[in-house]
N, C-alpha and C positions, 0 to 999 in steps of 0.2 A: 294379805291372805293367803293360805295354802291350798293347794290342790293335790287331791289323790284319786288315782284311778282304781277301780275295783271291777269293772267289768267294760270292755272297749269294743265287741263284737256286734254285729248286726245281725237281726232276723232269729238267730238260734244257736244254743250253747254249743261249741265245739271242742270238745276235751283232746288233748295231743293226743294222737293214735301210737302204738307201738312202733311201727316202719317209721314214724317221723320222728320219735326219739331215737330211733336205732340211725337212722340217718345224720342226725346231729353227733351222736357219738362217734360213727364213723369219719365223719368231717374234721373231728377234733383229733383223732387216733392219726390219721392222714399228715397233719401237720405238726406232730410231735416231733424234735429233735432229741437226740441225746443229751445234749447240752442245756434242754429245757429241763432236767430231769435232776440235776446234780443238787437241788439244795431247795427248800422251801419257797427262798426266794425267788429262785429262777422258775419254779413252777406256779408261782403267783403272778409273775410277768407274763409268762406264755398265756396263762389263761385273761388276762386283761387286755391280750392283743387279739381275741378272737373276736370276729364279727358279732355284731349284735344276733343277727340273725341265728349264730350257731348256739351262743353263750346263754341268750335269753331267750324266754317266749313272750309271745304278743297276749297271749292269754285266750281261753276260749269261753267266758262268762259274758253274758249281754250286760246291756247299758245301766253302768251304776258309777258316780262320781261324788267323790267328797268334797266338799269346802269349807274349810275351818276359818273363820274370821279373826280379828285381831283378838278378840274377846273370849276366844275358845268357843263362841256358838258353831254349832256343827249341820251345816247344810246339806242336804242328801239331794242329788237329782237323778231322779229315776231308780226304779226297784226292780232292776232286771235280776238276773242269776248271780251279778257280781255284789247284790246286798247280802247274800250271805256270807259270802267272804269276810265283807266288813262287819258284820256281828260277831262272826266266831273270832276274828282278830283282835276286837274289844273286849270280849270274853277272856281270850288268854292273857291279854294284858291286864285282866282285873279292873277294867275302866267302868264305872259306872256313871254314864253319861245320864242325866235325867230327863232332858228334853231332847227331844230329835225332831228336825224340820225337814220334811220329804216334799219336794216337788218334784209334779209329773208334768213332762211334756207333751206325752199323749199317753193312749193307754193299747197300742198294741202289745201282743204277749211276751215279747222279749226285753218290754220296759214295766211289766209287772209281775212276772211270773215267780220273782223271788221274794214277794213281799211276804208270804207265809212264813218263810224261813230265814227269815230277819230274827234271828234267835240268838240269844233268850232274850230280846228287848222287847216283840211285842208278846211275849208271855209273862214280862214282868211287871208287877202291878205297881211296882215303884217310878215305872216309865212314863214318860207322855210324849207322846208321839203326835204332832200336827201334820197332816195331808195339806198340800197346797195344788191349787189348779184355778185357771180362768174359768173353769167348766162349772155351769150351775149344780149339775148332776153328779159330783162327784163323787159323793157318798154311796149313791145309787150305783155308780158305775163299777168302785172298787167290791161294792158287796157281792154283784151278780155273779163277778167272775170266782168267788169264794164261797159256792155251795154245791150241793149234788145235783146233778152229776158230773159237775165239772172238777169239785174239788170236796173231799171228804168232810172237810170241817170248815166252819163259816165264821167271819168275822169277830161275831157275837163272843167267840171263844180266846179273842185277845184280852190278854187281862190288863195290859197298857191302857192309860188314859189315852184314847183317841178323839182328839179334836182336827174338824174340818173348814178348811178356809177357802172361801172363793175369793180370789184374787180379784182387788180392784182396777181399775184402767191404769191409775198411776204408779201401780205396784206396792210395796212393802218397805217396811224398813225395820233393820236390826240393829239398836244402837246408831253407832256413826256411818253404817253400810248401808246401801240403798240396793231394793233389786225390784228389778223392772222386766218386763217381757214383751215378744214382738210373735204374732203369727209367721210361720212360713209355710212354703209349698211342698204339702205332703198329703198323699190319699187318707182322707178323714179327718184331717187336720193335724197340725203339731205347732209346738208354743217353742222360741227360742228364749233361754234367759240371760240376762244380763246382771253382775253382781260388782257394784261398784263401794270400793272404802278406801281413804286415804290418797286418794288422786289416782288408783290404778283401777280398771276396769277388766273384768273375765267374764266371756261370751260362750256360752255352751248353746252348740245349733245341732244337734243330731237328727237324723231323717229329715234333710233340707234338701230340696232341688232348687239349687241357685237357677232365677230367671232372670229377665234383663232390670226387671223393677228394682231388684234388690242392688243392683249397679248405681242405680239412679240417684243421686244426692237431692235430697228434699228433706223438709222440717222432719218427717218420721224417721226416715234412715240415718240423716247425721245425727241426731239425738241418739240414737242406738248404737251406731256403727263407731261413730268418730273417736279417736284417742282409745284404741282396743290395745290394751296390754295384751291379751292373751285369748285368742279365739279356737275351740274346741269345734271341729267342723265335719261334719258328715261327709268323707270324700271316698265312699265305698269301691267307687267304679273307676276304671280307666275310661279314656274319651269314647272307644269303639263300643263298650258295655253302656255308657252313659247314653251314646246315641241309640243303641238298639232298645235300650230299655227307658225310652222318654215317657215321663211323667208315672214314673214308679216310686218317685218321692226321694232319691238320691242323687248324690252330685261326683262328678269325677275329680281326680286330686290336680287336674290340670286348670280346671274352671274354678275350684279350691284357690289356687295359687294367684290366678287373675283376681279374685275377689279380694284374698289378704292385701295383694300389692295395690290394690283400688283404693281402699281404706286403708294403707298404711298401718297394717296389724304389724305389731312388735313379734309376735309370737303366734306359729300356727301349728296344731296338733292335729295331725292324720287321724280320723277316727271312725267309728262303727265300721268297722274293718269285714270284708265279704267273707262268710263263712268258709269258701271253700279256697279261700288262699291260706296258704304254709306262710312261716314266719320269712322264709326268705324270700317270697312273691311280695311280702308288705313291705320289707325294707329295700327291696328293688323299685317298688313305687316310691319310696321317699327318696331314693337316688335319683329316680326320674324326676320328681317335683322339684328337689335342688337345683339340676340341670338344667329345667324349663325355668325357673327363676331367675338364676343368675344371667340366663341366655338372652332373656325377654324382656327383664325389666332393670333400671336403674337400683330401684327399690326392691329389697328382697327381705321377707320376713323370715324370722329363724325358725326352721320348719324342723317336726320331730314326729314321730310314730309314737302315737296313746299306747301303752302295755301296761297291763294289771300289775301293780306295786309301783308305778311310778309316781314320785312325789314332785312338787315343783312350786317353787314362791313366786308368786305373781307380785 
């Protein structure tokens, strides 16, 4: 299966500001030497050696992840502002996917605010969109936030064929792939999702405040977390912040590393980035997480920062 990130921020969208862009340009200029400008090849080499926090941006959109299965079935997790970018990208590529499967972890604003802007898909009568959640009142929840005075149009104006599926306890299958879920600790509730296909297991666990029970090996946790190929985990806080914001529903990067090491996760993507953090701060957290993993554990997962546009094979 293939994973692509369209929105990776938590709480609220955060566009790159003029000052942040200027600081990036200034940092590039300070590192340029005369020999870097001799030819197109030297210029490309110079750019390739720039740190990620300078040459790329984590992105400012809220939660949306695309999972493409072996048979090209597209699964979308959450409809934060990143889903607008997904829809626009498909339109630019002139890709006419007829059926979209959108799973919701929960219904806080940063995970649903992009839904009306998933265009042209939701306004295309040739498209079919199925919404999934373990919650019984899924249709009511989504419809309620799209009506005046909260929003100028209602979901009745969607031209796409809309279906609602309440997930059974055992999960659901797509061809040879199996999708299961598990409740995680977050104010108001939240679900993490696991996609299993061809012996590989991908877990998406946003808005998760890890607790002691998540580390205990029992039938429930072992069935869900054993043999995890890739884990996308909410690691919004530093340890100090996590202590100060206990019970806010998010995890520190160090506890995320502890968790990945405990379950022998192959790859851990740091996710749901704090909206106050600039790119350099987020990559500094990645460096600290790698140091922490390398110095405390014999086993260390591959660590990476989730950023918009990043594509990975699982």
